[in-house]
Backbone bond lengths (Angstrom), bond angles and torsions (degrees), N, CA, C in turn:
res aa  C-N    CA-C-N  psi(-1)  N-CA   C-N-CA  omega(-1)  CA-C   N-CA-C  phi
1 M - - - 1.385 - - 1.498 112.09 -
2 S 1.386 116.00 -39.88 1.485 119.34 179.49 1.447 110.46 -70.97
3 A 1.334 117.35 -40.71 1.436 117.55 177.32 1.500 117.15 -60.79
4 K 1.336 110.25 -40.62 1.500 109.82 173.15 1.422 116.80 -68.47
5 A 1.400 120.28 -25.60 1.442 122.09 179.11 1.446 113.15 -81.89
6 D 1.285 119.04 -10.59 1.528 118.67 -177.14 1.508 112.11 -63.53
7 P 1.302 121.00 -47.01 1.444 123.34 179.06 1.453 111.84 -58.54
8 D 1.322 119.84 -38.67 1.516 120.10 177.58 1.359 112.79 -67.73
9 L 1.459 115.19 -36.57 1.440 121.12 -173.79 1.588 106.24 -69.40
10 K 1.289 110.50 -38.77 1.575 111.16 -174.22 1.568 103.47 -71.75
11 A 1.210 118.99 -37.07 1.587 119.29 -179.51 1.519 108.22 -55.34
12 V 1.426 115.99 -47.50 1.482 119.69 -172.10 1.470 107.03 -72.16
13 T 1.315 122.04 -41.53 1.444 123.25 176.49 1.530 115.18 -59.56
14 G 1.411 108.61 -39.28 1.496 114.80 178.99 1.436 116.26 -67.78
15 S 1.440 114.65 -36.29 1.488 116.26 175.11 1.574 114.11 -71.04
16 L 1.375 115.55 -25.32 1.486 118.02 173.62 1.445 112.47 -73.18
17 T 1.251 118.85 -34.14 1.451 119.67 -171.31 1.530 109.94 -90.03
18 R 1.350 120.43 -1.41 1.363 122.30 175.31 1.517 114.83 -61.75
19 K 1.291 119.76 138.70 1.362 121.26 179.39 1.577 114.06 -67.83
20 A 1.380 118.95 140.96 1.408 116.36 179.34 1.635 111.55 -75.92
21 P 1.288 115.83 145.19 1.431 115.05 -175.03 1.526 109.85 -56.49
22 S 1.402 111.47 141.32 1.547 111.92 -175.82 1.533 107.45 -85.93
23 L 1.282 109.41 154.09 1.451 114.88 -178.00 1.450 116.10 -77.44
24 P 1.288 122.39 154.93 1.511 122.58 176.93 1.484 111.39 -59.05
25 L 1.343 117.71 159.75 1.455 125.12 -173.82 1.571 105.02 -62.69
26 T 1.353 118.11 -44.39 1.479 120.71 -177.43 1.475 110.15 -56.29
27 E 1.355 113.09 -45.99 1.502 117.45 -175.07 1.510 109.78 -63.00
28 R 1.378 114.54 -47.88 1.443 118.98 178.95 1.551 112.14 -54.06
29 L 1.273 116.16 -42.48 1.504 124.80 -176.40 1.569 104.38 -62.63
30 I 1.300 117.15 -47.03 1.444 121.45 -177.14 1.537 111.71 -64.20
31 A 1.232 111.27 -29.27 1.563 117.32 -179.45 1.663 109.98 -76.32
32 M 1.346 110.88 -15.92 1.552 114.02 179.82 1.524 108.60 -109.75
33 P 1.241 122.29 80.04 1.488 124.84 179.07 1.391 125.02 -45.99
34 V 1.491 111.93 -30.42 1.410 118.42 178.33 1.399 112.30 -83.94
35 V 1.358 125.85 -39.47 1.409 134.10 -173.05 1.533 106.89 -62.96
36 L 1.235 119.09 -53.61 1.545 122.00 -173.15 1.459 112.05 -56.63
37 P 1.454 119.80 -45.17 1.489 113.19 178.61 1.471 113.47 -69.23
38 L 1.313 120.25 -31.75 1.506 125.63 -178.17 1.561 104.99 -65.64
39 L 1.353 118.18 -45.33 1.453 117.68 178.62 1.463 115.64 -66.33
40 T 1.365 115.44 -30.69 1.524 118.63 178.64 1.539 104.92 -73.17
41 F 1.321 117.52 -38.47 1.477 118.12 -176.35 1.505 111.94 -70.40
42 A 1.375 114.85 -32.16 1.429 119.75 173.48 1.569 117.26 -67.00
43 V 1.383 110.12 -38.85 1.355 115.14 174.41 1.524 116.42 -64.21
44 I 1.284 114.47 -40.09 1.526 122.06 172.62 1.471 115.95 -56.87
45 L 1.392 112.38 -43.31 1.495 117.99 178.09 1.531 112.83 -65.99
46 V 1.363 113.32 -41.06 1.612 114.41 175.77 1.422 109.77 -65.24
47 L 1.381 125.05 -36.37 1.440 123.55 -176.02 1.552 106.31 -74.24
48 W 1.264 114.06 -39.63 1.591 119.52 174.98 1.471 112.59 -54.13
49 E 1.344 114.13 -52.10 1.458 122.35 -177.97 1.439 110.21 -63.42
50 S 1.276 119.96 -40.26 1.488 125.50 -172.89 1.560 105.16 -74.14
51 A 1.332 121.23 -39.26 1.424 121.22 -178.92 1.428 113.53 -72.82
52 T 1.276 119.52 -29.54 1.499 121.13 176.43 1.551 108.77 -70.03
53 R 1.289 117.86 -42.59 1.489 122.99 177.69 1.515 114.23 -70.58
54 V 1.327 118.59 -44.41 1.510 119.25 -178.52 1.475 111.38 -67.33
55 F 1.411 120.09 -46.03 1.339 123.95 -173.48 1.540 114.56 -92.81
56 A 1.412 112.02 6.76 1.498 120.90 179.43 1.608 110.80 47.32
57 I 1.305 116.37 54.06 1.480 119.07 178.10 1.477 107.59 -75.10
58 P 1.321 116.61 130.29 1.579 113.00 174.94 1.360 113.75 -71.01
59 S 1.413 114.97 153.22 1.487 121.02 -173.83 1.477 114.37 -65.76
60 F 1.354 116.86 -23.09 1.453 122.22 -176.90 1.510 110.66 -76.52
61 I 1.390 112.91 -13.69 1.545 116.63 176.11 1.581 108.26 -99.42
62 L 1.311 113.91 -52.42 1.423 117.70 -178.71 1.490 109.31 -150.79
63 P 1.339 120.39 97.64 1.487 123.41 -173.72 1.590 106.47 -73.35
64 A 1.326 111.77 148.09 1.513 116.33 174.08 1.504 110.93 -72.81
65 P 1.368 114.20 159.13 1.523 116.33 178.44 1.463 111.81 -51.59
66 T 1.398 117.07 -44.08 1.513 121.39 172.92 1.392 118.10 -51.86
67 R 1.252 118.31 -42.70 1.487 127.10 173.29 1.534 110.97 -61.71
68 I 1.331 117.02 -38.89 1.490 117.90 -179.54 1.468 107.00 -70.34
69 I 1.361 124.84 -43.55 1.360 127.30 177.25 1.623 108.97 -51.20
70 E 1.377 115.91 -43.70 1.389 122.42 -178.43 1.553 111.36 -62.72
71 G 1.572 110.84 -35.48 1.472 113.99 174.87 1.387 114.79 -59.99
72 F 1.469 114.71 -36.75 1.432 115.92 -174.03 1.594 107.28 -68.10
73 S 1.353 119.66 -38.92 1.410 121.83 -177.47 1.610 112.46 -74.29
74 A 1.284 112.16 -16.92 1.485 113.72 -179.87 1.535 113.97 -78.64
75 V 1.341 118.05 -10.76 1.471 124.11 176.09 1.599 108.56 -109.78
76 P 1.354 116.86 128.52 1.317 123.19 -179.18 1.590 113.50 -57.08
77 P 1.340 121.01 141.82 1.480 122.66 178.08 1.563 113.55 -52.68
78 A 1.362 115.89 -38.64 1.500 115.22 176.97 1.467 115.90 -63.71
79 R 1.328 116.66 -34.13 1.449 119.86 178.26 1.583 111.78 -73.42
80 W 1.322 112.19 -33.26 1.445 116.47 176.44 1.596 106.07 -65.71
81 G 1.328 120.94 -49.13 1.388 124.86 178.22 1.465 116.55 -52.54
82 A 1.418 117.02 -43.08 1.420 119.43 174.87 1.472 116.89 -65.25
83 H 1.370 118.90 -39.52 1.320 120.15 176.03 1.501 113.72 -68.28
84 V 1.342 119.31 -39.85 1.474 124.58 -177.74 1.465 107.08 -63.92
85 W 1.426 117.18 -41.45 1.437 120.99 -172.99 1.525 112.72 -70.65
86 A 1.401 111.87 -37.51 1.502 116.34 176.56 1.421 114.06 -64.40
87 T 1.313 120.00 -41.99 1.535 122.48 173.22 1.497 114.85 -67.82
88 L 1.290 116.01 -42.36 1.480 119.08 -178.75 1.511 108.30 -66.93
89 R 1.215 118.05 -38.64 1.623 119.71 -169.75 1.633 101.21 -71.35
90 V 1.274 120.89 -38.99 1.397 120.57 -177.72 1.473 112.46 -67.70
91 A 1.336 113.48 -43.90 1.524 125.85 -176.09 1.598 107.01 -62.49
92 L 1.307 114.01 -46.53 1.502 118.89 -179.82 1.549 115.19 -63.48
93 I 1.332 111.80 -49.59 1.501 120.86 -179.66 1.517 104.10 -60.68
94 G 1.304 122.54 -52.06 1.436 116.55 -175.32 1.529 112.72 -72.90
95 Y 1.250 120.73 -22.99 1.425 122.94 171.87 1.549 109.68 -65.16
96 L 1.320 114.46 -51.35 1.522 121.21 -177.70 1.577 111.78 -59.27
97 V 1.385 114.94 -42.17 1.377 119.21 178.53 1.531 111.54 -67.45
98 A 1.449 120.72 -33.59 1.327 120.05 172.69 1.435 115.60 -60.75
99 I 1.413 113.92 -43.44 1.426 117.20 -179.84 1.572 116.17 -62.58
100 V 1.316 110.11 -38.23 1.532 119.21 -179.10 1.507 108.24 -63.99
101 V 1.342 120.31 -45.73 1.367 130.05 178.48 1.455 115.30 -61.20
102 S 1.370 113.09 -49.46 1.473 123.46 -162.77 1.521 104.34 -70.65
103 L 1.311 121.69 -43.57 1.413 125.30 -164.47 1.652 107.84 -61.42
104 P 1.389 122.58 -53.14 1.374 119.91 176.85 1.557 112.95 -59.84
105 I 1.343 116.68 -37.37 1.488 114.95 -179.05 1.490 110.39 -70.19
106 A 1.251 119.32 -39.37 1.494 120.54 173.36 1.531 115.65 -61.20
107 V 1.372 118.28 -35.22 1.399 121.19 171.86 1.509 112.62 -65.16
108 G 1.397 118.37 -40.03 1.445 121.03 174.59 1.471 113.25 -65.98
109 L 1.333 116.94 -38.01 1.481 116.77 178.76 1.405 114.34 -67.86
110 A 1.341 117.52 -37.45 1.462 122.79 174.66 1.471 117.55 -64.55
111 K 1.404 115.34 -42.03 1.394 119.77 -173.74 1.495 116.01 -85.38
112 S 1.303 119.68 -22.95 1.508 125.78 -171.36 1.446 105.36 -126.03
113 R 1.459 115.70 117.27 1.461 121.99 172.07 1.463 110.04 -65.19
114 L 1.431 119.10 -40.01 1.397 122.49 177.37 1.520 114.26 -57.07
115 M 1.270 115.57 -41.82 1.492 116.98 -175.70 1.637 107.68 -77.65
116 S 1.350 115.17 -28.92 1.406 117.37 176.44 1.459 112.28 -68.68
117 R 1.345 121.14 -42.28 1.534 128.29 177.19 1.551 109.81 -64.30
118 A 1.392 116.59 -36.69 1.472 119.36 -171.98 1.565 109.46 -87.31
119 F 1.384 123.63 -32.89 1.435 121.87 -168.23 1.542 112.52 -110.29
120 Y 1.312 112.21 -27.19 1.529 116.01 178.81 1.607 115.44 -53.65
121 P 1.337 111.23 -48.66 1.531 111.99 -178.48 1.550 111.75 -66.15
122 L 1.429 113.22 -31.21 1.519 114.41 177.90 1.476 109.82 -70.65
123 L 1.272 125.19 -27.61 1.371 127.70 176.75 1.525 109.93 -67.73
124 V 1.286 115.36 -38.30 1.444 120.76 -174.22 1.464 106.42 -74.75
125 V 1.396 119.56 -34.78 1.438 121.62 174.29 1.558 111.62 -64.29
126 I 1.275 117.00 -45.12 1.453 120.27 177.71 1.510 110.95 -60.96
127 Q 1.286 121.61 -42.35 1.359 124.41 175.87 1.548 116.60 -65.64
128 S 1.382 114.66 -28.84 1.441 119.96 174.50 1.567 116.79 -71.60
129 V 1.213 116.25 -19.25 1.430 125.87 175.99 1.480 112.64 -69.08
130 P 1.398 121.07 117.05 1.499 119.43 -175.47 1.646 107.53 -61.88
131 V 1.269 115.52 130.25 1.396 120.23 -177.93 1.560 107.81 -67.63
132 V 1.312 116.53 -35.99 1.542 119.81 179.84 1.412 111.34 -59.51
133 A 1.425 118.26 -34.08 1.491 120.41 178.30 1.390 113.12 -71.24
134 V 1.296 117.35 -36.91 1.535 125.73 -176.96 1.492 110.43 -82.26
135 A 1.285 125.43 -24.08 1.415 129.04 -176.59 1.529 112.95 -54.39
136 P 1.353 121.71 -49.27 1.461 120.61 175.39 1.518 114.03 -57.19
137 I 1.293 117.26 -34.07 1.463 119.25 -178.09 1.498 109.22 -68.12
138 I 1.364 114.77 -46.64 1.356 122.41 178.22 1.511 114.73 -57.40
139 I 1.358 113.37 -39.08 1.447 118.97 179.72 1.504 112.55 -66.79
140 V 1.360 112.52 -38.41 1.558 117.88 175.46 1.568 109.89 -61.11
141 V 1.283 114.74 -44.76 1.454 122.15 -167.64 1.560 106.97 -71.86
142 L 1.267 116.88 -46.83 1.512 123.72 -164.81 1.526 107.41 -101.03
143 G 1.276 124.70 -19.26 1.476 125.46 -177.81 1.502 112.13 103.23
144 T 1.243 117.54 -156.91 1.419 123.38 -172.34 1.562 111.76 -122.97
145 D 1.308 118.74 15.87 1.441 118.83 175.83 1.500 110.96 -91.15
146 D 1.370 118.24 -154.36 1.419 119.19 -177.04 1.499 116.27 -73.41
147 A 1.345 115.05 -18.91 1.496 117.24 -170.61 1.666 112.31 -63.19
148 P 1.409 113.53 -47.84 1.536 109.24 176.31 1.438 114.11 -66.49
149 R 1.292 121.49 -29.48 1.514 124.72 178.39 1.566 108.59 -64.78
150 V 1.333 119.63 -39.85 1.335 125.23 -175.16 1.532 105.66 -69.64
151 V 1.404 117.68 -41.76 1.477 119.25 -174.71 1.520 105.70 -68.56
152 I 1.289 121.79 -42.43 1.469 120.55 179.68 1.457 109.86 -62.34
153 T 1.300 120.36 -43.73 1.469 119.77 177.60 1.543 110.27 -64.93
154 F 1.223 120.14 -42.45 1.554 124.77 171.44 1.563 108.58 -48.82
155 M 1.357 118.07 -54.57 1.476 120.85 -173.65 1.631 110.97 -61.84
156 I 1.286 115.70 -29.01 1.441 118.37 -178.06 1.487 110.14 -77.78
157 A 1.422 112.29 -45.38 1.527 119.66 -172.86 1.598 112.76 -84.81
158 F 1.324 114.98 -2.58 1.570 116.19 -167.54 1.603 106.90 -85.90
159 F 1.274 116.07 -42.67 1.581 112.49 -170.55 1.470 114.16 -66.31
160 P 1.375 123.18 -43.88 1.407 117.10 178.45 1.433 117.42 -63.66
161 L 1.354 123.38 -25.96 1.390 127.78 177.83 1.543 109.88 -70.80
162 V 1.387 114.40 -42.82 1.480 120.53 -179.66 1.548 107.86 -62.33
163 V 1.398 117.35 -48.03 1.450 117.71 178.26 1.440 120.38 -59.30
164 S 1.466 108.56 -45.89 1.484 115.48 -177.26 1.507 113.67 -67.12
165 M 1.352 116.57 -34.17 1.499 124.20 -178.59 1.515 107.09 -70.97
166 T 1.412 114.27 -47.78 1.443 116.05 -174.03 1.599 109.16 -65.56
167 T 1.441 115.04 -35.26 1.391 115.11 -178.43 1.606 108.53 -69.88
168 G 1.249 117.25 -35.03 1.430 119.27 -176.24 1.585 107.62 -69.75
169 L 1.344 118.06 -44.67 1.413 121.86 -177.78 1.561 111.79 -65.25
170 M 1.320 117.22 -27.73 1.451 120.42 174.87 1.539 114.97 -86.96
171 A 1.313 117.96 -5.34 1.385 123.65 179.70 1.409 112.67 -83.28
172 T 1.300 125.16 -0.99 1.447 127.98 -179.37 1.545 110.30 -67.79
173 P 1.285 113.62 134.44 1.492 115.84 176.24 1.485 114.42 -54.77
174 P 1.310 119.94 129.38 1.409 119.54 -176.22 1.558 118.37 -64.99
175 E 1.407 113.30 -22.47 1.349 118.12 176.79 1.470 111.20 -64.01
176 L 1.320 120.70 -38.24 1.489 127.76 179.17 1.433 107.53 -64.86
177 I 1.324 123.21 -42.79 1.403 125.23 -175.60 1.683 106.02 -68.07
178 E 1.259 113.77 -45.01 1.477 118.27 173.23 1.465 112.39 -51.53
179 L 1.403 117.68 -47.98 1.473 122.85 -175.09 1.509 106.27 -60.22
180 S 1.350 115.50 -49.62 1.470 122.64 -174.27 1.553 108.65 -58.21
181 R 1.287 121.08 -35.27 1.384 125.66 -176.32 1.536 105.75 -79.99
182 S 1.355 118.03 -37.41 1.448 112.21 179.23 1.397 115.49 -66.63
183 L 1.395 114.66 -27.05 1.573 119.48 175.71 1.436 111.00 -85.48
184 R 1.307 118.09 7.63 1.543 122.91 177.64 1.642 106.42 53.87
185 A 1.239 114.00 44.76 1.536 119.27 164.05 1.468 108.51 -64.35
186 P 1.385 111.92 143.98 1.453 116.98 173.08 1.584 111.59 -69.00
187 Q 1.373 113.02 159.37 1.452 117.12 -175.52 1.666 109.00 -63.78
188 Y 1.332 115.72 -35.31 1.507 114.47 -174.21 1.529 108.63 -71.67
189 R 1.354 115.25 -27.26 1.499 116.92 175.17 1.504 115.60 -76.65
190 E 1.277 113.98 -28.83 1.551 119.78 169.52 1.524 106.60 -62.44
191 I 1.270 119.18 -43.66 1.413 117.76 -174.75 1.489 115.21 -78.49
192 T 1.333 115.53 -44.24 1.467 119.20 -175.90 1.571 112.37 -77.57
193 Q 1.400 116.19 -32.95 1.523 116.43 -176.06 1.465 112.61 -101.78
194 I 1.329 123.15 -18.54 1.402 122.83 177.61 1.474 116.50 -113.81
195 R 1.277 119.60 -50.52 1.457 122.82 -173.58 1.470 112.74 -75.14
196 L 1.452 113.31 -46.87 1.557 116.02 -177.35 1.577 112.93 -63.26
197 P 1.404 122.84 -45.63 1.363 118.92 176.10 1.593 115.82 -57.31
198 Y 1.342 118.75 -31.25 1.318 117.35 179.18 1.565 111.21 -78.30
199 A 1.286 114.98 -21.78 1.496 119.55 -179.08 1.522 116.84 -89.46
200 I 1.321 113.67 -0.67 1.453 116.72 -169.52 1.534 107.51 -64.19
201 P 1.330 117.30 -49.95 1.560 118.36 176.15 1.599 113.95 -50.04
202 Y 1.208 115.25 -45.87 1.509 122.79 -176.72 1.735 102.70 -70.71
203 I 1.336 118.93 -36.37 1.424 118.35 -179.21 1.452 109.87 -66.19
204 F 1.330 121.55 -47.45 1.444 124.88 179.86 1.454 115.38 -67.00
205 S 1.290 117.01 -24.93 1.491 121.02 171.79 1.436 108.18 -62.51
206 G 1.386 112.92 -52.97 1.612 117.86 -178.59 1.450 106.59 -62.08
207 L 1.333 119.30 -37.15 1.543 118.28 -172.87 1.565 109.87 -63.74
208 K 1.431 109.18 -42.35 1.500 112.17 -176.39 1.475 109.30 -66.90
209 I 1.386 122.50 -39.60 1.418 123.30 177.78 1.464 114.96 -61.77
210 S 1.337 113.27 -46.00 1.521 120.93 -176.61 1.572 113.17 -67.51
211 V 1.374 116.22 -37.26 1.396 118.44 -178.73 1.539 109.67 -61.03
212 T 1.251 118.94 -35.70 1.576 120.65 172.08 1.440 114.18 -70.30
213 L 1.365 114.98 -37.81 1.489 118.94 -178.28 1.546 108.01 -71.76
214 A 1.382 121.13 -29.81 1.376 119.29 175.05 1.425 119.82 -59.29
215 V 1.444 112.10 -36.38 1.440 117.16 175.03 1.508 111.27 -67.77
216 I 1.386 118.53 -40.40 1.393 119.93 172.46 1.545 117.42 -59.50
217 G 1.452 111.14 -33.37 1.431 114.21 174.73 1.562 117.36 -67.01
218 A 1.342 108.88 -35.71 1.450 115.70 178.51 1.455 112.96 -68.88
219 V 1.374 118.85 -36.65 1.434 124.71 176.03 1.631 109.14 -62.07
220 V 1.335 109.00 -53.20 1.513 111.27 -177.97 1.481 113.42 -56.62
221 A 1.335 115.31 -38.30 1.495 120.60 174.43 1.495 113.21 -55.52
222 E 1.342 110.14 -45.86 1.556 122.57 -174.31 1.678 106.54 -67.08
223 F 1.331 112.33 -35.22 1.548 114.31 174.64 1.470 113.58 -60.88
224 V 1.348 116.60 -34.92 1.460 119.82 -172.06 1.555 104.80 -81.15
225 A 1.318 122.60 -58.48 1.467 123.66 -176.64 1.500 108.26 -152.12
226 A 1.368 113.10 112.95 1.422 120.05 177.73 1.523 109.35 -168.69
227 D 1.332 119.92 153.88 1.449 119.22 176.71 1.586 107.81 -125.61
228 V 1.368 115.05 15.64 1.417 115.43 179.43 1.563 101.67 -164.15
229 G 1.238 115.86 152.11 1.578 120.78 -177.60 1.531 110.36 125.47
230 I 1.373 119.36 162.50 1.367 124.11 178.12 1.590 113.68 -65.66
231 G 1.357 110.74 -36.84 1.466 113.08 178.90 1.624 111.25 -67.66
232 F 1.228 114.72 -39.97 1.459 118.70 176.26 1.549 106.99 -64.31
233 F 1.250 119.65 -44.51 1.454 122.59 -172.92 1.581 107.37 -64.79
234 I 1.353 117.48 -39.79 1.471 119.17 178.69 1.528 110.70 -65.71
235 Q 1.299 113.81 -44.25 1.505 113.94 178.18 1.429 118.46 -68.00
236 F 1.292 117.54 -35.69 1.539 122.62 173.97 1.540 106.88 -66.82
237 S 1.369 117.12 -40.89 1.567 111.03 -177.50 1.373 112.73 -76.75
238 T 1.385 121.63 -25.22 1.441 116.94 168.26 1.498 120.32 -72.72
239 S 1.256 117.25 -28.12 1.417 120.42 172.01 1.504 117.19 -69.28
240 M 1.367 111.35 -26.81 1.480 118.50 172.83 1.556 114.33 -91.49
241 F 1.304 117.78 2.12 1.423 127.92 175.92 1.628 107.22 68.73
242 R 1.270 118.16 34.82 1.376 122.36 178.54 1.564 101.71 -100.86
243 L 1.297 116.52 71.79 1.520 122.82 -175.62 1.639 109.07 -63.77
244 P 1.319 120.30 -39.80 1.446 114.59 -179.32 1.575 111.73 -65.10
245 Q 1.306 116.96 -34.44 1.458 114.94 177.37 1.535 112.77 -71.77
246 A 1.388 116.12 -29.95 1.384 120.82 177.71 1.515 112.21 -66.35
247 W 1.383 117.41 -41.46 1.350 124.17 176.34 1.597 112.43 -65.40
248 A 1.294 110.48 -39.90 1.443 114.73 175.20 1.616 115.14 -58.10
249 G 1.303 111.15 -42.88 1.564 116.67 169.84 1.533 112.61 -59.81
250 L 1.370 113.96 -40.47 1.430 112.93 171.89 1.470 120.22 -63.38
251 V 1.290 117.51 -27.03 1.534 123.77 177.27 1.566 105.48 -75.37
252 V 1.263 117.49 -38.13 1.526 123.72 178.58 1.520 105.79 -59.37
253 L 1.366 115.15 -47.85 1.521 121.33 -176.53 1.575 107.57 -58.88
254 V 1.237 111.94 -51.44 1.539 118.07 -178.78 1.531 111.71 -55.58
255 A 1.304 111.81 -47.91 1.507 117.36 179.73 1.540 113.04 -63.82
256 M 1.345 114.11 -32.99 1.465 120.97 178.92 1.561 109.30 -65.44
257 S 1.329 112.56 -49.84 1.456 117.53 -177.45 1.533 111.14 -68.27
258 L 1.295 121.20 -37.04 1.541 119.88 170.83 1.361 115.67 -62.76
259 L 1.381 120.44 -40.78 1.498 121.10 172.65 1.458 114.58 -57.67
260 L 1.405 118.77 -47.23 1.427 122.28 179.66 1.491 113.08 -61.07
261 F 1.340 111.70 -41.91 1.513 113.38 178.91 1.367 112.05 -68.09
262 Q 1.260 123.30 -39.21 1.576 126.77 177.01 1.644 109.93 -66.73
263 A 1.397 114.41 -27.26 1.407 117.41 176.29 1.553 108.57 -65.65
264 V 1.373 116.59 -51.49 1.375 124.17 -176.74 1.648 108.23 -61.75
265 S 1.234 113.98 -40.57 1.533 119.17 178.11 1.559 106.12 -63.96
266 L 1.238 121.95 -39.60 1.376 121.07 -175.97 1.561 111.00 -74.87
267 A 1.286 114.23 -36.20 1.471 117.78 172.54 1.623 111.58 -58.78
268 Q 1.226 116.79 -40.01 1.436 121.57 179.90 1.562 108.40 -64.78
269 R 1.431 111.24 -52.36 1.456 113.74 -179.92 1.646 117.15 -60.15
270 V 1.373 110.56 -29.92 1.509 113.48 -178.59 1.558 109.36 -80.97
271 F 1.313 114.97 -52.56 1.460 118.96 -175.89 1.481 119.71 -84.33
272 F 1.279 119.93 -28.20 1.371 125.73 -175.98 1.532 111.95 -136.63
273 P 1.396 115.96 62.77 1.424 119.63 -174.60 1.536 109.91 -69.79
274 W 1.217 115.98 -31.38 1.532 120.82 -177.69 1.499 111.57 -62.51
275 S 1.398 120.32 -23.84 1.391 125.28 -178.25 1.593 111.06 -75.79
276 L 1.284 116.28 -10.44 1.493 115.54 -177.32 1.515 109.41 -102.64
277 P 1.368 121.25 156.63 1.430 123.20 165.17 1.393 114.15 -53.53
278 K 1.422 120.35 152.99 1.342 126.66 -177.77 1.522 115.61 -56.49
279 E 1.392 114.35 -38.14 1.432 118.07 -173.76 1.566 113.65 -76.53
280 R 1.473 114.57 -8.97 1.400 120.24 -173.94 1.611 109.12 -107.13
281 R 1.334 117.65 -4.11 1.533 122.97 -173.24 1.601 105.94 -72.38
């Protein structure tokens, strides 16, 4: 019996040990969310470098990636550090001020229809005013130190936070609000234990948008009046036709925005993982 069963046993074990069919290359790339963007970026750099060499594009029009790397090395690290810290400091201060101011305003807009009707159109009007046009006036009024740059950053980062927070606070199911009121729950508990948990995904969506806008606001402020910062560095390098250095400053700004965006995303994953879809936790 055992001799007869050996061929069947071998067939079964052979079928179990067969390798599963490999996925197509496109499916494997999609399954690796980090590799695909890096490959795309590498291809773009190769095409960029090749185009500048084949068509002999002058560096003052479009520098090659290798020239941008040379622009990095042409500036001392201490100088890079001073510019990065100046921009990062203003962006973070303006961003934090926008968060602190936006939350109570959003609570008021969500709780009071009168306040919503009275102040929301005013907020839209303020947001519609180009910050670049108002920036020189702010500089004249507040001076040339960090205060006007923080105000400009705040103005750019403020509106998305208010809108996202208000939308989230108003997205609470009305039956929960009615239940809390029937139990005579205090107003602060309705906000902190019912409305805010439902608003967390909306709030973090606004935080992610605003943190990148804060960097833009800091750079806009430095374009108007500053003697240090990445925005000042780009403007100065452009005026001196040092385009590789200006592009290097732009790369630093992109890296700064990406790092801040990832920091906010990490905070959401660490402290509020339940607010994310299951596949992103």
